[in-house]
C-alpha positions as CSV (number, residue, x, y, z in Angstrom):
1,M,0.8,-11.6,13.0
2,K,3.0,-13.9,11.0
3,Y,1.1,-17.0,12.2
4,V,-2.3,-15.4,11.4
5,K,-1.2,-14.7,7.9
6,I,0.2,-18.2,7.4
7,S,-3.0,-19.7,8.8
8,F,-5.2,-17.5,6.6
9,W,-3.4,-18.5,3.4
10,T,-3.3,-22.2,4.5
11,I,-7.1,-22.3,5.1
12,L,-7.8,-20.4,1.9
13,F,-5.7,-22.9,-0.1
14,I,-7.4,-25.9,1.6
15,V,-10.9,-24.4,0.9
16,L,-10.1,-23.7,-2.8
17,F,-8.5,-27.1,-3.2
18,V,-11.7,-28.8,-1.8
19,L,-13.9,-26.7,-4.1
20,F,-11.8,-27.6,-7.1
21,T,-11.8,-31.3,-6.3
22,L,-15.6,-31.3,-5.7
23,N,-16.3,-29.6,-9.0
24,V,-14.0,-31.6,-11.2
25,Y,-16.7,-33.6,-12.8
26,Q,-19.3,-30.9,-13.2
27,S,-19.6,-29.1,-16.5
28,V,-21.3,-25.9,-17.5
29,D,-22.2,-24.0,-20.6
30,F,-20.4,-20.7,-20.8
31,R,-22.1,-17.8,-22.6
32,Y,-19.9,-14.8,-23.1
33,F,-22.5,-12.8,-25.0
34,Y,-26.3,-12.9,-25.2
35,G,-27.7,-15.4,-27.7
36,T,-27.2,-19.0,-28.6
37,D,-24.2,-18.7,-30.9
38,D,-21.7,-17.5,-28.3
39,V,-21.6,-20.6,-26.1
40,F,-18.8,-22.9,-25.0
41,K,-20.6,-26.1,-24.2
42,E,-19.7,-28.4,-21.4
43,I,-16.6,-26.7,-19.9
44,P,-15.5,-28.2,-16.6
45,L,-16.6,-26.0,-13.8
46,F,-13.1,-25.9,-12.2
47,V,-11.8,-24.3,-15.4
48,V,-14.3,-21.5,-15.2
49,I,-13.6,-21.0,-11.5
50,F,-9.8,-21.0,-12.2
51,F,-10.0,-18.5,-15.0
52,S,-12.3,-16.3,-13.0
53,M,-9.9,-16.3,-10.1
54,A,-6.9,-15.7,-12.4
55,G,-8.7,-12.8,-14.1
56,G,-9.5,-11.3,-10.7
57,F,-5.9,-11.8,-9.6
58,F,-4.6,-10.1,-12.7
59,L,-6.9,-7.1,-12.3
60,G,-5.8,-6.8,-8.6
61,V,-2.2,-6.9,-9.6
62,L,-2.9,-4.1,-12.2
63,V,-4.5,-1.9,-9.5
64,I,-1.6,-2.6,-7.1
65,L,1.0,-1.7,-9.8
66,G,-0.8,1.5,-10.6
67,E,-0.8,2.5,-6.9
68,L,2.8,1.5,-6.6
69,M,3.8,3.6,-9.6
70,Q,1.9,6.6,-8.1
71,R,3.6,6.2,-4.7
72,K,7.0,5.9,-6.4
73,K,6.3,9.1,-8.3
74,E,5.3,10.9,-5.1
75,C,8.4,9.5,-3.4
76,R,10.7,10.9,-6.1
77,A,9.0,14.3,-5.8
78,K,9.5,14.3,-2.0
79,D,13.1,13.2,-2.4
80,A,13.7,16.2,-4.8
81,E,12.0,18.5,-2.4
82,L,14.1,17.1,0.5
83,S,17.4,17.6,-1.4
84,T,16.4,21.2,-2.2
85,L,15.5,21.9,1.4
86,K,18.8,20.3,2.6
87,K,20.7,22.6,0.3
88,E,18.8,25.6,1.6
89,L,19.4,24.5,5.2
90,D,23.1,24.1,4.5
91,T,23.2,27.6,3.0
92,H,21.4,29.2,6.0
93,R,23.5,27.2,8.4
94,N,26.7,28.4,6.8
95,I,25.5,32.0,6.9
96,A,24.8,31.7,10.6
97,V,28.3,30.2,11.2
98,K,29.9,32.9,9.1
99,E,28.1,35.6,11.0
100,F,29.2,34.1,14.3
101,I,32.8,33.8,13.2
102,D,32.7,37.4,12.0
103,S,31.3,38.6,15.2
104,E,33.9,36.7,17.2
105,S,36.7,38.2,15.2
106,N,35.4,41.7,15.8
107,G,35.9,41.3,19.5
108,G,32.6,39.6,20.3
109,N,30.6,42.8,20.4
110,G,28.3,41.6,17.7
111,A,29.0,44.6,15.4
112,S,30.3,43.9,12.0
């Protein structure tokens, strides 16, 4: 699995590198709103691609961080529940041991 992951990232890097080098000398007009006033003229295409990829990466990181924070919150709640259940188990375990000791000290007949 490790080699598949390394191969995937290597191939992705090579493909992106080739795309960037092929588009170095091409330029585009970038319109960020409708109309003629909101135009960046003759921006290199690789800059547009780079910022598009960076924006997508940033949005992906935000989604992952949101999920991570949600999972950590759930984990803390489960840890609190686990500690409560451990305390309850210890209480019941001690009661059972205490009853066993009491029954043994009474001659083992089970009557207290």
